[in-house]
N, CA, C and O atoms as CSV, one atom per row, in Angstrom:
chain,resi,resn,atom,element,x,y,z
A,1,MET,N,N,-32.494,-32.823,13.953
A,1,MET,CA,C,-31.521,-31.900,13.402
A,1,MET,C,C,-31.423,-32.136,11.895
A,1,MET,O,O,-31.300,-33.272,11.437
A,2,ARG,N,N,-31.478,-31.071,11.156
A,2,ARG,CA,C,-31.378,-31.150,9.700
A,2,ARG,C,C,-29.940,-30.836,9.287
A,2,ARG,O,O,-29.318,-29.907,9.803
A,3,HIS,N,N,-29.433,-31.620,8.359
A,3,HIS,CA,C,-28.075,-31.434,7.861
A,3,HIS,C,C,-28.128,-31.034,6.395
A,3,HIS,O,O,-29.002,-31.483,5.653
A,4,ARG,N,N,-27.191,-30.189,5.979
A,4,ARG,CA,C,-27.017,-29.888,4.555
A,4,ARG,C,C,-26.159,-31.007,3.981
A,4,ARG,O,O,-25.085,-31.303,4.505
A,5,ILE,N,N,-26.629,-31.623,2.913
A,5,ILE,CA,C,-25.972,-32.811,2.381
A,5,ILE,C,C,-25.649,-32.618,0.907
A,5,ILE,O,O,-26.465,-32.104,0.142
A,6,ALA,N,N,-24.442,-33.038,0.518
A,6,ALA,CA,C,-24.038,-33.037,-0.888
A,6,ALA,C,C,-23.941,-34.488,-1.342
A,6,ALA,O,O,-23.291,-35.309,-0.694
A,7,VAL,N,N,-24.589,-34.796,-2.456
A,7,VAL,CA,C,-24.520,-36.124,-3.059
A,7,VAL,C,C,-23.657,-35.992,-4.302
A,7,VAL,O,O,-23.953,-35.192,-5.190
A,8,VAL,N,N,-22.585,-36.782,-4.365
A,8,VAL,CA,C,-21.674,-36.723,-5.504
A,8,VAL,C,C,-22.073,-37.810,-6.491
A,8,VAL,O,O,-21.993,-39.003,-6.196
A,9,GLY,N,N,-22.503,-37.371,-7.669
A,9,GLY,CA,C,-22.931,-38.297,-8.715
A,9,GLY,C,C,-24.441,-38.284,-8.865
A,9,GLY,O,O,-25.181,-38.379,-7.886
A,10,SER,N,N,-24.886,-38.162,-10.114
A,10,SER,CA,C,-26.329,-38.100,-10.350
A,10,SER,C,C,-26.827,-39.342,-11.080
A,10,SER,O,O,-27.731,-39.271,-11.912
A,11,GLY,N,N,-26.222,-40.476,-10.752
A,11,GLY,CA,C,-26.724,-41.742,-11.289
A,11,GLY,C,C,-27.986,-42.152,-10.542
A,11,GLY,O,O,-28.465,-41.414,-9.681
A,12,PRO,N,N,-28.522,-43.315,-10.863
A,12,PRO,CA,C,-29.763,-43.754,-10.224
A,12,PRO,C,C,-29.679,-43.803,-8.695
A,12,PRO,O,O,-30.608,-43.373,-8.012
A,13,ALA,N,N,-28.590,-44.314,-8.162
A,13,ALA,CA,C,-28.462,-44.413,-6.705
A,13,ALA,C,C,-28.338,-43.035,-6.062
A,13,ALA,O,O,-28.961,-42.768,-5.034
A,14,GLY,N,N,-27.535,-42.159,-6.666
A,14,GLY,CA,C,-27.353,-40.816,-6.116
A,14,GLY,C,C,-28.638,-40.013,-6.108
A,14,GLY,O,O,-28.943,-39.336,-5.127
A,15,LEU,N,N,-29.398,-40.083,-7.198
A,15,LEU,CA,C,-30.658,-39.340,-7.267
A,15,LEU,C,C,-31.706,-39.918,-6.325
A,15,LEU,O,O,-32.483,-39.172,-5.728
A,16,THR,N,N,-31.733,-41.237,-6.188
A,16,THR,CA,C,-32.677,-41.853,-5.253
A,16,THR,C,C,-32.348,-41.455,-3.827
A,16,THR,O,O,-33.244,-41.125,-3.051
A,17,PHE,N,N,-31.073,-41.483,-3.478
A,17,PHE,CA,C,-30.627,-41.086,-2.143
A,17,PHE,C,C,-30.979,-39.626,-1.878
A,17,PHE,O,O,-31.476,-39.293,-0.802
A,18,ALA,N,N,-30.723,-38.755,-2.852
A,18,ALA,CA,C,-31.038,-37.334,-2.705
A,18,ALA,C,C,-32.539,-37.129,-2.518
A,18,ALA,O,O,-32.959,-36.301,-1.710
A,19,ARG,N,N,-33.336,-37.871,-3.252
A,19,ARG,CA,C,-34.797,-37.744,-3.143
A,19,ARG,C,C,-35.292,-38.159,-1.760
A,19,ARG,O,O,-36.131,-37.480,-1.168
A,20,VAL,N,N,-34.775,-39.266,-1.249
A,20,VAL,CA,C,-35.177,-39.732,0.083
A,20,VAL,C,C,-34.795,-38.702,1.147
A,20,VAL,O,O,-35.597,-38.384,2.024
A,21,LEU,N,N,-33.577,-38.187,1.067
A,21,LEU,CA,C,-33.140,-37.184,2.040
A,21,LEU,C,C,-33.995,-35.926,1.955
A,21,LEU,O,O,-34.367,-35.353,2.979
A,22,HIS,N,N,-34.307,-35.495,0.734
A,22,HIS,CA,C,-35.135,-34.303,0.539
A,22,HIS,C,C,-36.536,-34.506,1.129
A,22,HIS,O,O,-37.093,-33.597,1.744
A,23,ARG,N,N,-37.086,-35.673,0.942
A,23,ARG,CA,C,-38.414,-35.976,1.500
A,23,ARG,C,C,-38.409,-35.965,3.024
A,23,ARG,O,O,-39.439,-35.727,3.655
A,24,HIS,N,N,-37.246,-36.224,3.610
A,24,HIS,CA,C,-37.118,-36.175,5.069
A,24,HIS,C,C,-36.760,-34.774,5.558
A,24,HIS,O,O,-36.501,-34.577,6.746
A,25,GLY,N,N,-36.744,-33.802,4.647
A,25,GLY,CA,C,-36.564,-32.412,5.032
A,25,GLY,C,C,-35.146,-31.885,5.023
A,25,GLY,O,O,-34.898,-30.775,5.492
A,26,HIS,N,N,-34.205,-32.661,4.497
A,26,HIS,CA,C,-32.818,-32.204,4.447
A,26,HIS,C,C,-32.566,-31.451,3.143
A,26,HIS,O,O,-32.995,-31.901,2.080
A,27,PRO,N,N,-31.875,-30.312,3.209
A,27,PRO,CA,C,-31.483,-29.643,1.969
A,27,PRO,C,C,-30.365,-30.443,1.293
A,27,PRO,O,O,-29.359,-30.763,1.927
A,28,VAL,N,N,-30.539,-30.762,0.022
A,28,VAL,CA,C,-29.601,-31.624,-0.698
A,28,VAL,C,C,-29.088,-30.908,-1.939
A,28,VAL,O,O,-29.851,-30.271,-2.665
A,29,THR,N,N,-27.781,-31.022,-2.172
A,29,THR,CA,C,-27.155,-30.543,-3.397
A,29,THR,C,C,-26.565,-31.748,-4.113
A,29,THR,O,O,-25.820,-32.525,-3.515
A,30,VAL,N,N,-26.897,-31.907,-5.395
A,30,VAL,CA,C,-26.355,-33.011,-6.189
A,30,VAL,C,C,-25.249,-32.452,-7.070
A,30,VAL,O,O,-25.462,-31.494,-7.814
A,31,LEU,N,N,-24.071,-33.052,-6.984
A,31,LEU,CA,C,-22.908,-32.619,-7.764
A,31,LEU,C,C,-22.608,-33.659,-8.842
A,31,LEU,O,O,-22.604,-34.862,-8.582
A,32,GLU,N,N,-22.357,-33.168,-10.056
A,32,GLU,CA,C,-22.040,-34.061,-11.170
A,32,GLU,C,C,-20.862,-33.483,-11.941
A,32,GLU,O,O,-20.772,-32.270,-12.131
A,33,ARG,N,N,-19.969,-34.347,-12.381
A,33,ARG,CA,C,-18.772,-33.897,-13.093
A,33,ARG,C,C,-19.124,-33.275,-14.436
A,33,ARG,O,O,-18.639,-32.192,-14.762
A,34,ASP,N,N,-19.963,-33.947,-15.221
A,34,ASP,CA,C,-20.343,-33.452,-16.548
A,34,ASP,C,C,-21.658,-32.685,-16.455
A,34,ASP,O,O,-22.625,-33.168,-15.865
A,35,PRO,N,N,-21.691,-31.472,-17.047
A,35,PRO,CA,C,-22.931,-30.681,-16.960
A,35,PRO,C,C,-24.069,-31.267,-17.773
A,35,PRO,O,O,-25.166,-30.709,-17.792
């Protein structure tokens, strides 16, 4: 089952986590406070 996932924060850990999830086929949205 694929889940839509939001990662809050685009620091090194957040981006690494988002990348791993994306590679496993999950749609990921990264949210950051500052544009």
